[in-house]
N, C-alpha and C positions, 0 to 999 in steps of 0.2 A: 267820647270816641270809642273807648273800650266796650261800653255797654251796647252801642250801636253795632259794633263788630260782632259781639256775642249774639245779639238778636238775629243778625243776618246769617250767621254760621254757627249754630249750636252743636256742631259735630264733636266738639272737644269734651262734651259732657259724658261722663261715665253712665251707662244705662244698666243699673244693677238688675232690673227685671229681665232684661235680655239675657244676661249671664246666667241667671237662675234657670230660665227656660232651657237654655242650651245645656246646662249641666244635667238636668233631669232626663233629657233626651227621651221623651215619650215615644215609644214604638207602638204603632197601631197596625192591626191586621184586619183585612176585609175579605169576606167570602160570601158568594151568592149561592143560596141553596135552591133557587128556582129549578123546578123539574125533578127534584129528589122526592122519593117516597119518605114517609116518616122514618122507616127503618134505616134507609140510606143516610138521611139527614142526621139521625142520632149517632151513627157510626162516625160520620165526618166531624160532627161537633165534638165528639169525644177525642178524636185525633187532633183536631185544631186546638182545643183548650190545652191538652197535654203538651203539644209541641210549642205553642206560644208561651206557655208558662216556663218551659225549659229554656227557650230563647229569650226570656226576659222581656216579652212584650207587656205593655201595660193595659192595652185595650183591644177588644175584638169587636168588629161590627159584622153581624150576621144578617144578610139580606134574606128575608123569608118570604116576602110578598104578603099581601093582605088576605089572600085566600079567596078573592072574588071569583076566580075562574076555576076553583076546585070543583070536581065532579060531585054532584049531589045525587044521592041514592034514596029511593023510597024504601027504607029498611028501618025496622025497629031498633037495629043495632047501630045505626048511623048516628054520629054525634056531630052536630054543626061546629061545636067548640073544639072538640078534640080531633078533628080531621084536618086542621090547619096547622102548618108548621109554626106560625107565630104564637100559637098556644101550646103546642106539644113540646117544642124545644125547651122553654123555661121549665116545664114540668119534668122533662127528662133529666135536666141538669140538677134541679133541686132534689131529685130522688137518688142522685148518685153522690155519695158522701166523698168519694175521692175527688170528683170534679169540684164540688162545693168547697173543699179544703183549699182550693187554688183561686177562689173567686171572692171578691169583696162585695160585688154588686151586679145585679142583672136588671136592666131597665129598658123601656122602649126608647128607640132612637128619637132624637129631635127631628123636626120637620125637614131640616136641610140634609139630614143623613138618611131619610127614608120614612120617618114617622112611624105609623102603625105597621109598616111593612118591614121593619128592621128591629134588631135587638142589639143593645150594647152590653158587652160583658167586660167588667173591670176586673183585672187580675191582681192578685197579691204579688208582692215581690218575692222572688225565689230566695230563700234563706240559705246562705252558705253553711255547709256543715263542717265542723271542725272535729277532727278525730284525735 
């Protein structure tokens, strides 16, 4: 009888995984960079990373788009690779030591988050300073 009751209503069971997830409280931030120039996007990304780090976010999702609709020019100075935000944003971040000191990982987003048209930035935890 007790076993049957338990199988019908297992709500009395303590779910330790649920408690662990609630304690961590992953905070995520999402921002869409569509329509930004490379220069505008770099400024926004710098602000976003710094603010999210201060606010103790754990992850940032930057929507860059895939660059399929980027204007193409017939110029020897034009670079197919470096004219798209999805390529320039990671380079901008990697070349900024202050930003990199706040980041653990930069990766392409999974398909459900935008795939090749989005970047996921995982942030380090802000360390409390004791004086």
